[in-house]
C-alpha positions as CSV (number, residue, x, y, z in Angstrom):
1,M,117.0,139.0,114.2
2,V,118.7,136.3,115.8
3,S,121.7,134.7,113.6
4,P,122.7,131.1,113.5
5,R,125.6,131.7,115.5
6,D,123.8,133.2,118.4
7,R,121.7,129.9,118.6
8,Q,124.6,127.7,118.8
9,A,126.2,129.9,121.3
10,V,123.3,129.3,123.8
11,A,122.7,125.3,123.2
12,T,123.5,123.4,125.9
13,P,126.9,121.6,126.2
14,R,124.9,118.2,125.8
15,A,123.5,119.6,122.4
16,H,127.2,120.5,121.6
17,R,128.3,116.9,122.0
18,V,125.5,115.6,120.4
19,A,127.0,117.1,117.1
20,R,130.2,115.5,117.4
21,R,129.6,111.6,118.5
22,W,126.7,109.4,119.2
23,P,123.9,110.2,116.4
24,W,126.2,109.6,113.8
25,V,127.6,106.2,114.9
26,S,124.0,105.0,115.8
27,G,122.5,106.3,112.7
28,I,124.9,104.8,110.7
29,A,124.4,101.4,112.7
30,L,120.8,101.8,112.4
31,I,121.1,101.9,108.6
32,V,123.5,99.3,108.3
33,L,121.2,97.0,110.2
34,A,118.1,97.8,108.2
35,L,119.9,97.2,105.2
36,A,121.4,93.8,106.3
37,L,118.0,92.7,107.4
38,G,117.0,93.8,104.0
39,A,119.9,91.5,102.3
40,L,119.7,88.5,104.6
41,I,115.6,88.2,103.7
42,T,116.3,88.8,99.9
43,A,119.0,86.5,99.9
44,R,116.8,83.6,101.9
45,D,114.7,82.0,99.5
46,H,114.1,85.1,97.4
47,G,112.5,87.2,100.1
48,M,110.5,84.7,101.5
49,A,108.7,84.8,105.0
50,L,111.3,84.4,108.1
51,S,110.1,82.3,110.4
52,I,109.4,84.9,113.0
53,D,107.2,86.3,110.5
54,T,105.2,83.2,109.7
55,R,104.8,82.9,113.5
56,W,103.5,86.4,114.1
57,M,101.0,86.6,111.2
58,D,99.7,83.0,112.1
59,E,98.9,84.6,115.4
60,L,97.1,87.9,114.3
61,M,95.2,85.7,112.0
62,E,93.8,83.3,115.1
63,N,93.0,86.6,117.2
64,R,91.3,88.9,114.9
65,A,88.4,91.3,116.3
66,P,86.9,94.1,114.9
67,V,88.5,96.3,117.5
68,W,91.9,95.8,116.1
69,Q,90.6,96.2,112.9
70,F,89.3,99.2,113.6
71,L,92.5,100.7,115.2
72,S,94.3,99.3,112.0
73,L,92.3,101.1,109.6
74,V,93.1,104.3,111.6
75,M,96.4,104.1,111.7
76,N,96.5,103.1,108.2
77,N,95.0,106.3,107.2
78,L,96.7,108.5,109.4
79,G,100.1,107.1,108.1
80,G,99.9,107.3,104.3
81,G,97.7,108.8,102.0
82,V,96.7,112.8,101.5
83,I,96.8,112.8,105.7
84,A,100.6,111.9,105.9
85,T,101.7,113.1,102.5
86,F,100.1,116.5,102.8
87,I,98.1,117.7,106.0
88,V,100.4,116.6,108.6
89,P,103.5,117.8,107.3
90,I,101.9,121.1,106.4
91,A,100.8,121.8,109.6
92,L,103.6,120.7,111.6
93,I,105.8,123.6,109.7
94,G,103.3,125.8,109.9
95,I,103.5,125.5,113.6
96,L,107.1,125.5,113.9
97,L,106.9,128.5,111.7
98,L,104.7,130.1,114.2
99,L,106.9,129.1,116.9
100,K,110.0,130.8,115.4
101,R,111.8,127.6,115.1
102,P,113.4,127.6,111.3
103,W,116.2,124.9,112.1
104,A,113.2,122.6,113.8
105,T,111.6,123.3,110.5
106,V,114.7,122.5,108.3
107,F,115.2,119.4,110.5
108,F,111.5,118.0,109.9
109,F,111.5,118.8,106.3
110,L,114.6,117.0,105.8
111,A,113.9,114.1,107.9
112,T,110.7,113.4,106.4
113,V,111.3,113.9,103.0
114,L,114.8,111.5,103.1
115,T,113.1,108.7,104.8
116,G,110.4,108.8,102.4
117,G,112.9,108.8,99.4
118,A,115.0,106.0,101.1
119,V,112.1,103.8,101.9
120,Q,111.0,103.6,98.0
121,L,114.5,103.2,97.4
122,L,115.0,100.2,99.2
123,K,111.4,98.8,98.2
124,H,112.8,98.9,94.6
125,L,116.2,97.5,95.7
126,F,114.6,94.6,97.7
127,G,111.6,94.0,95.8
128,R,110.1,91.7,98.8
129,V,106.9,90.3,97.8
130,R,103.9,91.4,100.5
131,P,101.8,88.8,102.4
132,E,99.0,87.5,100.5
133,S,96.3,88.3,103.7
134,L,96.1,91.9,102.4
135,M,93.5,93.6,103.6
136,V,94.3,97.0,102.1
137,S,95.4,98.6,98.9
138,V,99.3,99.0,99.0
139,D,102.2,99.7,96.4
140,F,105.1,97.8,95.3
141,G,107.7,96.3,97.7
142,S,107.1,95.0,101.1
143,F,110.7,96.0,102.6
144,P,110.6,98.1,104.4
145,S,107.4,99.5,105.9
146,G,107.0,103.2,104.4
147,H,104.1,103.4,107.2
148,V,106.7,102.5,110.0
149,A,109.6,104.3,108.7
150,N,107.8,107.7,108.4
151,A,106.0,107.3,111.9
152,A,109.4,106.0,113.4
153,A,111.4,109.2,112.0
154,M,107.8,111.7,112.7
155,A,108.2,110.3,116.6
156,L,111.7,110.7,116.9
157,I,111.5,114.2,115.3
158,L,108.7,115.3,117.9
159,S,110.4,114.1,120.7
160,I,113.4,115.7,119.9
161,L,111.8,119.2,118.9
162,F,109.7,118.6,122.4
163,P,111.7,117.0,124.9
164,K,108.9,116.3,127.6
165,W,108.3,112.6,128.8
166,W,104.8,112.3,127.4
167,V,105.9,113.4,124.0
168,W,108.5,110.4,124.0
169,L,105.7,108.2,125.6
170,A,103.1,109.0,122.9
171,A,105.5,109.0,120.2
172,A,106.7,105.5,121.2
173,V,103.1,104.3,121.2
174,Y,102.2,105.5,118.0
175,T,105.2,104.0,116.2
176,V,104.5,100.3,117.8
177,T,100.9,100.7,117.3
178,M,101.7,101.5,113.7
179,M,103.7,98.4,113.4
180,F,101.0,96.4,115.1
181,S,98.8,97.7,112.3
182,R,100.7,97.1,109.4
183,T,101.2,93.5,110.0
184,Y,97.7,93.1,111.2
185,L,96.2,94.5,107.9
186,G,98.3,91.7,106.1
187,A,100.4,94.8,104.2
188,H,103.8,93.8,105.8
189,W,105.8,91.3,107.6
190,L,107.1,91.6,111.1
191,S,110.6,91.8,109.4
192,D,109.3,94.6,107.2
193,T,108.3,96.8,110.3
194,I,111.6,95.9,111.9
195,G,113.3,97.3,108.8
196,G,111.2,100.5,108.9
197,L,111.8,101.0,112.5
198,L,115.3,100.9,112.1
199,L,115.9,103.0,108.7
200,G,113.2,106.2,110.2
201,I,115.1,106.2,113.2
202,G,118.6,106.1,111.9
203,L,118.2,108.5,109.2
204,T,116.5,110.9,111.4
205,L,119.8,110.7,113.9
206,L,121.9,111.2,111.1
207,I,120.0,114.3,110.2
208,W,119.6,115.8,113.6
209,A,123.3,115.4,114.5
210,P,124.8,118.2,112.6
211,L,121.8,120.4,113.4
212,A,121.5,119.4,117.0
213,S,123.0,122.7,118.7
214,R,121.0,125.2,116.4
215,I,118.1,123.0,116.9
216,D,118.6,123.5,121.0
217,G,119.9,126.8,120.7
218,E,116.7,128.6,119.1
219,R,114.8,126.0,122.0
220,Q,116.8,128.2,124.4
221,L,116.1,131.1,123.2
222,R,112.5,130.7,122.8
223,R,112.5,129.4,126.6
224,R,114.3,132.7,127.7
225,R,112.2,135.1,126.0
226,H,109.1,133.3,127.4
227,D,110.6,133.1,130.8
228,S,112.1,136.7,130.8
229,P,109.7,139.3,132.7
230,P,108.1,142.1,130.7
231,A,109.7,145.3,130.2
232,S,107.9,147.7,132.6
233,S,107.1,151.4,131.9
234,K,110.4,152.7,133.4
235,D,112.5,150.4,131.3
236,V,111.5,151.3,128.2
237,A,111.0,155.0,128.9
238,V,113.5,157.4,126.8
């Protein structure tokens, strides 16, 4: 049985530094930016579209194509409903537990739940009206985008837990594609997706900061167990 203290002891120096510095500052700054953007949108003509919102929406309207609609509908289903609420979280929690990474499981659970709760809180706080060109059914509130906030949180979580270049690349592509799909379907203005991006990343960083050394420690322990040669018959003989 590996204790939490053992996990922290084998964590890399970089993971210990994370728990003390930049994620706290970065996370708070991103959340403040998201709140400031929401306040600016609300104060300006009661949440009406910004100029960048209308220009982007006009560009999408002029370049609609079946392939983009299909892609956007796929992302809509992946980022919401039963798949995003139950299937994906339960599957990932199961995988992390099978990999014997309890702190990673705690990190994933807290980040996803708190991001979803924060999205709903801000939707009701700002009460921004959605675009009129809706192509899918949606709930109340346009700012921030829940699909994008959850996608950004999920992308950053997986990139932290599995720090490979291809994971970071796939996570970035997934998040940007989700931002595109929400505006293409008329579910959000571009500024809504930016707010969701800032919120999802900011909250995930804040939750990661105090857990960083434990998460990295259990990853290092698992790597050591995987890399260590199996014991020979002489080693285990009594």
